[in-house]
Each structure stands twice: as structure tokens, then as C-alpha cells.
Phi, psi and omega in degrees: 000315181295323182278336187268353182238144176289154181301327184290340180234021183296318179298318179297320180297314178291327175296319177298317178301315181289327178295318178295324176296320178295319177298319178297320180295314181292315181296318179297317179295320180294316179297317179298319180296319182285324185271344183304314179295335183271314187265330186084168185297314184300313182289332176298318179293323176293320179297323180294342180289333185296310178301326178297318178295317179300318180298322179298317180289322180296319184294339178295336183267359179276124181271128179283133182290129178267125179254134179295146179293141180246149185295326185282348181271142179294144181290328179238129180247124180296137179282352178287122179291124183229113178296332183293333182286341183283146179299149181300322180298319178292319177302318180297318179295322178296321177296315179300314180298323180291320177298317178296316180297329178297328180261355181281097188287343176086164186292340180301324180284334172293318178295319177298320179295321179298316178292325182298328180268006172110008179285139179293152183302318182293329176289327177297323178296321178296326176295323176299316178296317178301315180304313184285334174294314178299315179302313182295317181294324186269348186297311182292312176302324179294317178296318178298319178298321179293332175291328186272318185250354180108157182288318186299316178300322179291318178295319177302313180299321178296316178298320179296317179296323176295320177298319178296318178299314181298314180295320179296323180291339176292323188253352185297146181214005180215165186295327183292320178290323177297317179300315178298318182291328175295321178295314179300318180296319179298320178294315178304312185296322178294327183288327185259333191298306179280327183295321177301315181295317179297321180293321177301315179295321177302317187276346184274145171299153185302325183272001181234022181299313181294319177298318180297313179295321178296318178296317179301309182292326177296317180296315179297318180295322181293328181270347183297317182295305178297327179297315178294322179295316180298316180299316179293322179296316178297321179298312185283318188272332182243283179189158176302322181300325180296324178301316183284329174294322176300313178297318179298318181298313180290330176295319178295317178299316180296320180298319179292314182293332180298333180296338181273353176275128183273138174291149173287136178291126180268142179280000000 
């Protein structure tokens, strides 16, 4: 993705990628729901194997973009992943993203909150579908916006929307407010998901794009487990509201720290 798109439309490219992922998620869930009574659980999992096989064959026809060697790039690149080789500015952004991810409790807690205020389980599933529809619709416009005004303003707006969602979940008590917060969460997720990846590529040296993306996803993945555990622990041991206050607090910290990350100078 990073090699196949021009810098001027990189955000849009990542937005398109995330939108297609969202379409797959919604379509897959809908198909599973419709076919479950007919096929049963075992056959549903076997059926899910088919798109994966098709994807493997399709990727064989994708031609990898060849980039000419540049003088400033080293002729030999060590295969050893080295965090030290990445620019300090990029490291800072990865740290900021990791702090935010630590407090990003995920849509599962929104569903739990919906059920907690009395929403039926089947209605909660519809809210999940709504969330991903909003996410899919907003992913490409969010990426395009980041190409025009910069990655940081879009990320800031995303962090703010997550904060609004978290604060709203502390006080929500009816289905209409939950519905509104699911929409806000879908917009937030669309704004940061592809934009973060595009920003990582922007900040990475040309010969370390893959290393940068790998480091970014590794960092996010490493904090996801303890982040989810902390959110669940706060929910069970103290209160659901504490979970969302925790998410709001880390979102504010991330928003402040993001100001210290420098934008890449555009030509």
C-alpha cells in the first residue's frame, strides 16, 4: 500500500483499504447470520475458508511496484528489526499511538454498555452493524481529508471524538444516546485507523517503511491485551463508568503528546 500510492493520495489509499475491510466485515457478518440456520456452525467456518483461498489466488496477480535505487539509501539493509534505526519523531508517534491504544477499550465495551442499560442482545448486534457501516462510509473521506489538511488535524479530531464517546458513555441512560455514540465512535475509528498508518509511512525513511509499519503494529498489539484487561478489570471491580473515564484520560494524554510530533514537510 505504501509503495503503490503517491504521497499526495496516501491517506485516501489507506482509507480505501480500511473501507474495503469494513465492507468485508459487514458482509461476512450478514452472510454468517443468514447462513447459520442452514449450514450450522461447523459448515459456517468451512464456508469462511473459501474467501481466504480466493484472496490467495487474487494476490498472485498483483504486480509489486519496482522502485529505482536511490543514492541516499543504503545498498544493504539489515534484516534485523531495529527500533533504534527509526527517526525519533516516528518513535514519539508510535509511543503516542500506543498510549492511546492502551485506553482504547474497543466496540465490545460499547455493546456491553448498550446491554447494560437494557438493550436486547439482537439489537446490540444491529448496533455493531451500524458502527461498521458508519466506519466504512467515513474511511475514504477521512483519508482524503488527511491528504488535504495533514494527518495530525485528523488524528486530533479522532482523539476528541473518542473522548466525547467515552464521556457520553459515562452518562448515557437511553437507547437514543447509545445510538448517537455508536455513530460518533464509527466516525472516530474511521478517522484514525487509516490515518495512523499513513502517518507512520510519512514519517519513516524510504528504506524503512516496512520496519516502521511492523514496529507500529507490534506496539499497538502489545498494549492491546493489557489495555483490554485493565478496561475489563475496571468494569468488573469498580464500575462501567470507570472504564470509560480511563479511556477518556488516556485520550486526553495522547492528544497533548501528539502536539510534540512534527508533521513531515510536504513538497
